[in-house]
C-alpha positions in Angstrom: 0.1 -0.1 -0.1 1.8 3.7 -1.2 1.8 6.2 1.5 1.8 9.9 0.8 5.6 11.0 1.1 7.8 14.2 0.0 11.0 13.5 -1.9 13.9 15.8 -0.7 17.8 16.5 -2.2 19.8 14.2 0.3 21.8 17.4 0.7 18.8 19.5 2.6 17.3 16.0 4.1 18.8 16.1 7.7 17.5 20.0 8.3 14.4 19.0 6.2 13.7 16.0 8.5 14.3 18.1 12.1 11.9 20.8 11.2 9.2 18.0 10.0 9.4 16.3 13.2 9.0 19.2 15.3 5.6 19.8 13.6 4.8 16.0 13.8 4.4 15.7 10.2 6.6 12.5 9.7 4.7 9.2 9.8 7.2 7.5 12.5 5.3 4.0 11.7 7.3 4.0 8.6 11.0 4.0 7.8 12.9 6.6 5.8 14.1 5.6 2.5 16.6 6.6 -0.1 15.8 6.6 -3.8 18.9 7.5 -6.4 19.8 11.1 -5.1 17.1 11.8 -3.2 15.3 10.8 0.3 11.9 9.9 0.6 10.5 10.9 4.0 7.0 9.1 5.1 4.7 12.1 6.0 0.7 12.4 7.6 -1.0 14.1 5.0 -2.1 18.1 6.4 -1.7 19.8 2.6 -2.1 18.1 -0.9 -0.1 20.8 -1.8 3.0 19.6 -0.6 2.4 15.9 -1.1 4.8 15.4 -3.9 4.9 11.6 -4.5 3.0 8.5 -3.0 5.5 5.4 -2.2 6.2 2.2 -0.7 7.6 2.2 3.2 9.1 -0.6 5.4 7.1 -0.6 8.6 8.9 0.7 11.5 8.9 -1.7 14.3 7.8 0.3 17.5 10.2 -0.2 20.2 8.9 0.0 24.0 9.4 2.5 26.7 13.2 1.9 27.6 13.0 3.1 31.4 11.1 -0.7 31.1 14.2 -2.1 30.6 16.4 0.1 32.4 14.4 -0.3 35.7 14.3 -3.7 35.5 17.6 -4.0 35.1 18.5 -2.0 37.7 16.4 -3.4 40.0 18.2 -6.9 39.0 21.8 -5.3 40.1 19.9 -4.4 43.3 19.8 -0.8 43.3 16.6 0.5 45.3 16.9 4.2 44.9 15.4 6.7 42.5 16.9 6.8 38.8 16.1 9.4 36.4 13.8 9.2 33.7 14.9 12.2 31.5 18.1 13.0 30.0 19.6 14.7 27.0 21.0 12.9 24.1 24.0 14.9 22.4 25.4 12.2 19.6 26.5 9.3 21.4 26.1 10.3 24.7 23.4 11.3 27.2 23.5 13.7 29.5 20.8 14.1 33.0 20.2 17.4 33.9 19.9 16.8 37.3 22.5 16.6 40.0 22.2 12.8 40.9 24.4 10.4 42.6 25.1 7.9 40.0 27.8 4.6 39.9 29.2 3.4 37.2 27.2 0.2 37.0 23.8 1.9 37.0 25.5 4.5 34.3 26.4 1.1 32.2 22.9 -0.3 32.1 21.2 3.5 30.4 24.6 3.4 28.1 23.6 0.1 27.4 19.6 0.1 26.7 20.0 3.5 24.6 23.1 2.7 23.3 25.4 5.3 23.9 28.8 5.3 25.0 29.2 7.9 27.2 27.2 8.9 30.4 27.4 12.7 32.1 26.0 14.5 35.0 25.0 18.1 35.1 26.0 19.2 38.4 24.4 22.8 37.8 27.6 24.8 37.9 28.9 27.4 35.5 31.5 29.5 37.0 33.8 32.6 35.1 33.5 34.3 32.3 34.1 31.5 30.2 31.2 29.7 31.3 33.0 26.8 31.8 30.3 24.2 33.4 30.6 21.5 36.1 29.9 18.3 34.3 30.7 14.4 35.4 31.5 11.9 33.0 30.2 8.8 35.0 30.7 6.3 32.2 32.6 6.2 29.1 36.1 8.0 27.7 36.8 11.4 28.0 36.8 13.4 24.8 34.7 15.1 22.2 30.9 14.5 21.4 29.8 15.4 17.7 26.3 16.2 17.7 23.9 16.4 15.0 21.6 19.0 14.8 19.1 21.0 12.0 21.6 19.5 9.7 24.7 21.1 11.4 27.4 18.7 13.1 28.7 20.5 16.6 31.9 19.2 18.1 32.4 20.1 22.0 33.7 18.1 25.1 30.6 18.3 27.7 33.2 18.8 30.4 34.9 22.0 29.3 32.2 24.0 27.3 28.4 24.3 27.4 26.0 22.8 25.3 22.5 24.4 25.7 19.5 21.5 25.2 17.2 24.1 24.0 16.4 26.3 21.6 16.8 24.0 18.8 14.4 25.9 16.3 16.2 29.1 17.2 19.6 28.0 16.0 18.7 26.2 13.2 16.9 29.8 12.0 18.7 32.2 9.9 16.7 35.7 10.8 18.2 37.7 8.4 19.8 37.7 4.9 23.6 37.2 4.9 24.0 36.7 1.3 27.6 37.7 0.7 27.9 39.9 3.8 30.2 39.9 6.4 28.7 38.2 9.8 30.1 39.1 13.7 29.1 36.5 16.0 29.7 38.3 19.6 29.9 35.7 22.6 30.0 32.7 19.4 30.7 30.0 22.1 31.2 27.0 19.8 29.0 28.4 16.8 24.9 27.8 17.6 24.4 30.8 15.5 27.6 30.7 13.1 27.9 27.5 11.7 24.2 27.1 10.0 24.9 30.7 9.0 28.3 29.7 7.6 26.4 26.8 6.0 23.2 27.9 5.0 23.4 31.3 4.8 25.7 32.2 2.1 27.7 35.0 3.7 30.7 36.3 2.6 32.7 35.5 6.0 31.4 34.5 9.5 33.9 36.3 12.3 33.2 34.4 15.8 34.6 36.3 18.8 34.7 34.6 21.9 36.4 35.3 25.4 37.0 31.2 25.4 39.8 29.9 23.7 38.7 25.9 24.7 35.1 27.1 23.0 36.9 28.9 19.7 38.9 25.5 19.4 35.5 23.5 18.9 34.3 25.8 16.7 37.0 25.2 14.2 37.0 21.9 14.3 33.2 21.7 13.4 33.7 24.4 10.9 35.7 22.0 9.1 33.7 18.9 10.0 31.0 21.0 8.4 33.0 22.0 5.3 33.0 25.6 5.9 36.4 26.3 7.4 36.8 29.0 4.4 34.1 31.3 5.6 34.7 30.9 9.0 37.0 32.6 11.0 37.9 32.8 14.9 38.9 34.9 17.0 39.6 35.0 21.0 38.5 38.1 22.4 35.9 39.8 25.0 33.4 41.3 22.4 32.8 43.8 25.2 35.7 46.0 24.3 37.5 44.2 21.2 37.6 46.6 18.2 37.5 45.1 14.6 39.8 46.2 11.9 36.4 45.6 9.5 33.1 46.7 9.6 30.4 44.6 9.8 27.2 44.0 8.2 25.1 41.8 10.2 26.2 41.4 13.8 24.7 38.3 16.2 24.5 39.2 20.3 23.5 35.8 21.7 24.8 36.6 25.1 22.1 37.9 27.4 24.1 40.7 28.4 24.8 42.4 25.7 22.1 45.1 25.7 24.9 46.5 28.5 27.5 46.4 26.1 26.1 48.1 22.8 28.6 50.9 23.0 31.7 48.9 22.4 29.8 46.1 20.2 27.9 48.8 17.6 31.1 50.0 17.0 32.2 47.2 15.1 28.9 47.5 12.7 28.7 49.9 9.8 25.4 52.2 9.8 22.7 49.5 7.6 23.6 46.5 9.2 20.9 44.3 10.5 21.7 43.5 14.7 20.4 40.3 16.1 20.1 40.4 19.9 19.0 37.6 22.0 17.9 39.4 25.4 15.7 38.8 28.9 12.2 40.9 29.7 10.1 40.6 32.6 6.5 39.1 31.7 5.2 42.8 32.6 7.5 44.3 29.7 7.6 41.7 27.1 5.7 43.7 25.0 7.6 46.5 24.7 11.1 44.3 24.2 11.4 45.9 20.9 11.0 50.0 22.6 13.5 48.5 25.0 16.2 47.3 22.7 15.9 50.6 21.0 16.3 52.5 23.4 19.4 50.8 24.6 20.9 50.9 21.2 20.0 55.2 20.9 21.7 55.1 24.8 25.0 53.9 23.0 24.7 56.9 20.3 23.1 55.2 17.6 19.7 54.8 16.2 17.6 52.3 14.5 14.5 50.1 13.2 12.9 47.8 14.8 11.9 44.7 12.3 11.0 42.3 15.0 10.9 41.7 18.3 9.6 37.8 19.2 9.1 35.5 22.1 11.6 32.5 22.5 10.9 30.9 25.3 10.5 31.0 29.3 13.8 31.5 31.1 12.9 32.0 34.5 9.6 32.7 36.8 8.2 36.0 35.4 11.3 36.4 32.6 11.1 35.2 29.0 14.0 35.0 26.4 13.1 37.3 23.6 14.8 37.8 19.9 14.7 41.4 18.5 15.7 42.0 15.2 17.1 45.8 14.6 18.8 47.6 11.3 21.0 50.5 12.5 20.4 53.7 11.0 22.7 56.1 8.9 
């Protein structure tokens, strides 16, 4: 029996599949298959204009809740305490974001059941200007993890640099046209925003600035893995005081404190440059987030027009992560 499907080029498949999964469009009871240079994705029909083909698919064997097997094996081990039921997966590893006490034996059960090589526990402490995490490896060998997300392979060591499990859709979006333009990613970290821009946005160049040399090392390695090293340039510096030789066309400000550092940051951007600002606002001020960013830009000695100001997610009780896009004026 034929099922509705979308046929997409192989090179675009990872990104499109990620988006369809977020929207709940993929029929998970069927296996995705390859046909020549195209990938056939079984979908639930939602708009006949988007269904390009019908194809035969092999049914997917639906697995049971892995926690059933994990609980059983932990009980056989003789452990009677509570065990975590949620984790975040990064490549061939998982991380518990609750500070549990876990033996190597219990961690190995998770690893074997879930088919991963490493198990980490996030102790929750972040220290210093370099935002070094407090993460403990409880099973497996120390070293890097390669994590695929939105068609980008991020390379990092969870014990040394942060990788936020949230904001997947935000990292995958290119908020403004960057074709042929000089993009400056202030506070770049391991390349949350700059790697997707470099791979899918066709920029002239992306300059990534961060105070943490370890994060930049991983960004450079990921740039090679993603084959964008020719357009990615890294600079170890403090974004709040750095002065660049080249003036940028687009600025990405991913640090929530960026609005307090605009005097120097904006000096590295030309008139008519686009600025993408990630910042926090309280619930009562959420409807004025664009005006708040505009006033901060004016206080820095520049003026702007606000293109958009979008709520991303809740950050803390009564605090919201917003993304404001502004265009600097002449």
